[in-house]
Structure formats: C-alpha cells, structure tokens
C-alpha positions as CSV (number, residue, x, y, z in Angstrom):
1,M,-0.6,-10.5,11.4
2,V,0.2,-10.7,7.7
3,Y,-3.5,-11.6,7.0
4,L,-4.7,-8.4,8.7
5,Y,-2.2,-6.3,6.7
6,L,-3.3,-8.1,3.5
7,F,-6.9,-7.4,4.3
8,L,-6.4,-3.8,5.2
9,E,-4.1,-2.9,2.3
10,F,-6.3,-4.5,-0.4
11,F,-9.6,-3.4,1.2
12,K,-8.2,0.2,1.0
13,T,-7.1,-0.3,-2.6
14,G,-10.5,-1.6,-3.5
15,L,-12.3,1.2,-1.7
16,F,-10.4,4.1,-3.3
17,S,-9.3,2.9,-6.7
18,V,-12.4,4.1,-8.6
19,G,-12.1,3.5,-12.4
20,G,-11.0,0.0,-12.9
21,G,-7.8,-2.0,-12.9
22,L,-5.4,0.7,-14.0
23,A,-6.6,2.9,-11.2
24,T,-5.3,0.3,-8.7
25,L,-1.7,0.7,-9.9
26,P,-0.7,3.7,-7.7
27,F,-2.0,1.7,-4.7
28,L,-0.2,-1.4,-5.8
29,Y,3.1,0.5,-6.2
30,Q,2.7,1.8,-2.7
31,I,2.1,-1.7,-1.4
32,A,5.2,-2.9,-3.3
33,E,7.3,-0.2,-1.7
34,R,5.9,-1.0,1.8
35,Y,5.9,-4.8,1.8
36,D,7.8,-7.6,0.1
37,W,4.6,-9.3,-1.2
38,L,4.8,-7.7,-4.6
39,P,8.3,-7.0,-6.0
40,I,8.1,-3.6,-7.7
41,E,10.3,-4.7,-10.6
42,L,7.7,-7.4,-11.5
43,I,4.8,-4.9,-11.7
44,P,5.3,-4.1,-15.4
45,D,5.6,-7.8,-16.3
46,M,2.5,-8.5,-14.3
47,I,0.6,-5.7,-16.0
48,A,1.5,-7.2,-19.4
49,V,0.4,-10.7,-18.4
50,A,-2.8,-9.4,-16.6
51,E,-3.7,-7.2,-19.6
52,S,-3.4,-10.2,-22.0
53,T,-5.3,-12.7,-19.8
54,P,-8.9,-12.8,-18.6
55,G,-9.6,-10.9,-15.4
56,P,-8.9,-7.5,-14.0
57,I,-5.4,-6.3,-13.3
58,G,-6.1,-5.5,-9.7
59,I,-7.5,-8.9,-8.9
60,N,-4.7,-10.7,-10.7
61,M,-2.1,-8.7,-8.8
62,A,-3.9,-8.9,-5.4
63,T,-4.1,-12.7,-5.8
64,Y,-0.4,-12.9,-6.7
65,A,0.7,-10.6,-3.8
66,G,-1.5,-12.4,-1.3
67,F,-0.2,-15.8,-2.4
68,N,3.3,-14.5,-2.3
69,A,2.8,-13.2,1.2
70,A,0.8,-16.0,2.8
71,G,0.1,-18.9,0.4
72,V,-3.3,-19.8,-1.0
73,L,-5.2,-18.4,2.0
74,G,-3.4,-15.1,1.5
75,G,-4.2,-15.0,-2.2
76,V,-7.9,-15.6,-1.5
77,L,-8.0,-13.1,1.3
78,A,-6.3,-10.3,-0.8
79,T,-8.6,-11.0,-3.7
80,L,-11.7,-10.9,-1.6
81,S,-10.5,-7.8,0.3
82,L,-10.0,-6.0,-3.0
83,V,-13.6,-6.7,-4.3
84,L,-15.3,-6.4,-0.9
85,P,-15.7,-2.6,-1.0
86,S,-17.4,-2.8,-4.4
87,Y,-19.9,-5.3,-3.1
88,I,-20.7,-3.3,0.0
89,I,-21.1,-0.1,-2.0
90,I,-23.3,-1.8,-4.7
91,I,-25.5,-3.3,-2.0
92,L,-25.9,0.1,-0.3
93,I,-26.6,1.9,-3.5
94,S,-29.1,-0.7,-4.7
95,R,-31.1,-0.2,-1.5
96,F,-31.3,3.5,-2.0
97,L,-31.4,3.6,-5.8
98,E,-34.8,5.1,-6.1
99,K,-34.0,8.0,-3.8
100,F,-30.8,8.8,-5.6
101,R,-31.9,8.2,-9.2
102,D,-32.7,11.9,-9.9
103,S,-30.4,13.4,-7.4
104,K,-28.3,16.4,-8.7
105,L,-25.9,15.8,-5.8
106,V,-25.1,12.2,-6.9
107,D,-24.7,13.4,-10.5
108,A,-22.3,16.1,-9.3
109,A,-20.3,13.6,-7.2
110,F,-19.9,11.3,-10.2
111,Y,-19.0,14.2,-12.4
112,G,-16.4,15.2,-9.8
113,L,-14.9,11.7,-9.7
114,R,-14.1,11.8,-13.5
115,P,-11.0,14.0,-13.1
116,A,-9.7,11.9,-10.2
117,V,-10.1,8.7,-12.1
118,A,-8.4,10.2,-15.1
119,G,-5.5,11.4,-12.9
120,L,-5.1,7.9,-11.4
121,I,-5.1,6.2,-14.8
122,T,-2.7,8.8,-16.2
123,V,-0.2,8.3,-13.3
124,A,-0.5,4.5,-13.8
125,G,0.1,4.9,-17.5
126,W,3.1,7.1,-17.0
127,E,4.6,4.6,-14.5
128,I,4.2,1.8,-17.0
129,F,5.7,3.9,-19.7
130,R,8.7,5.0,-17.6
131,I,9.5,1.5,-16.2
132,A,9.1,-0.2,-19.6
133,L,11.1,2.3,-21.7
134,F,13.7,3.8,-19.3
135,N,16.4,2.4,-17.1
136,A,16.8,5.1,-14.4
137,D,18.7,2.7,-12.0
138,L,21.2,1.7,-14.7
139,F,21.7,5.4,-15.6
140,G,22.1,6.3,-12.0
141,A,24.8,3.6,-11.4
142,G,26.9,4.4,-14.5
143,G,26.0,8.0,-15.4
144,N,26.0,7.2,-19.1
145,I,23.1,8.9,-20.9
146,L,22.7,5.9,-23.2
147,D,22.0,3.6,-20.3
148,L,18.9,5.6,-19.5
149,F,17.1,4.2,-22.5
150,N,15.8,0.7,-23.0
151,F,16.4,0.7,-26.8
152,K,14.8,-2.7,-27.5
153,A,11.6,-1.7,-25.7
154,I,11.5,1.7,-27.4
155,I,11.9,0.1,-30.9
156,L,9.1,-2.4,-30.1
157,F,6.9,0.4,-28.8
158,A,7.5,2.6,-31.9
159,L,6.8,-0.4,-34.2
160,L,3.6,-1.4,-32.4
161,F,2.5,2.2,-32.3
162,Y,3.0,2.5,-36.1
163,L,1.3,-0.8,-36.8
164,V,-1.7,0.1,-34.7
165,K,-2.1,3.4,-36.5
166,K,-1.5,1.9,-40.0
167,F,-3.6,-1.3,-39.8
168,N,-7.0,-1.7,-38.2
169,K,-6.5,-5.1,-36.7
170,H,-7.8,-6.6,-33.5
171,P,-5.6,-5.9,-30.5
172,I,-5.0,-9.6,-29.8
173,F,-2.7,-9.7,-32.9
174,Y,-0.5,-6.9,-31.5
175,I,-0.5,-8.5,-28.0
176,A,0.4,-11.9,-29.4
177,G,3.1,-10.4,-31.7
178,A,4.6,-8.4,-28.8
179,A,4.6,-11.6,-26.6
180,V,6.5,-13.5,-29.3
181,V,9.0,-10.7,-29.8
182,G,9.5,-10.5,-26.0
183,I,10.2,-14.2,-25.8
184,V,12.5,-14.3,-28.8
185,F,14.5,-11.2,-27.9
186,R,14.3,-11.9,-24.1
187,F,12.7,-8.6,-23.0
C-alpha cells in the first residue's frame, strides 16, 4: 500500500508544482506532516544539500522520502512519480504545439500561472527562512524571547548577505564557506 501512496503523493506534487524545485516545497511539507517518510525537521538540511549538489530539489527529496519509506524501489517509484506528470504534459503539448503556438488563450494561461508560481516560491522561501533562523518550538517550551532566535544562523545569514552584496564572487564560494562554517560550528 505504501507504494500506491508514494506514487499518488509524488505524482500530485509533480503535477501541481509548476515553477521548479522550490515550488515543490509546500507539497513536501504537507507530505512530511502526513507521513513519516520525510522528517519535517530534516527538510531545511535537505534543501541545503540539494541546492549545493547537482539535481533538482524535488527529485532529491522525493528519492530520499521514497527510499526512507520503502527502500530502493520506493526511491525509484517516488522519483519517477514526481517527473511523470511533466513527461505526460510535454508529450501532449508537443503533439498539439502547432495549434497552440499563436493561441492567446495559452499565452493568457501562462501569464496567469506566473503569480501562482511566485506565491509558491515565496511560501517556500519564507518556510526556509523561518525554520533556519527561528526556534519556535524552543520558544514555545520555555517562553524566553531569546530562545526564539537561532543567533548562530542569523549571524551567518547576515555575514553571507553582506559578503554577497560587497563582493561579486561565484555562489559556489559562499556555499562552500557556509558548509565549512556549518561543520566547524555544528549548525
């Protein structure tokens, strides 16, 4: 039965997460809340790893969740389920491309998708920001306002923000530097 759930959840994610890997994050958070395949507290770490390694975030996380739920077959099934809607849609579109090439309706549909994609990516960005920089659970347990803030992460964020704005270096330098700092200071 787990294979059917993996297929359905990741097929749905692949079908409705228009806009790339970050657009899959709201769906992945829902999956993490509903099932134990993907621990919700690992999502920010997985995003960090997935963003600094080759491959899309959604596929890396689907593979992990599927593997965690049902081994190698589960990882393969979840990954294929996530990309299957894209393949189906591309095949259908390619067959009718000539008809739709100059369609005002298709142009309008894509224009209308832009705000939805921006909204999904904004929500995903906010969730990453919130989880990485704030400790709501620790604050809720103790009630101390200082417990709300993850000061090490905030300092690293501010430093990296400053360095990115000050120096025009390739992002890999900042990613590697942040990884080293995370390892040394045990983030």
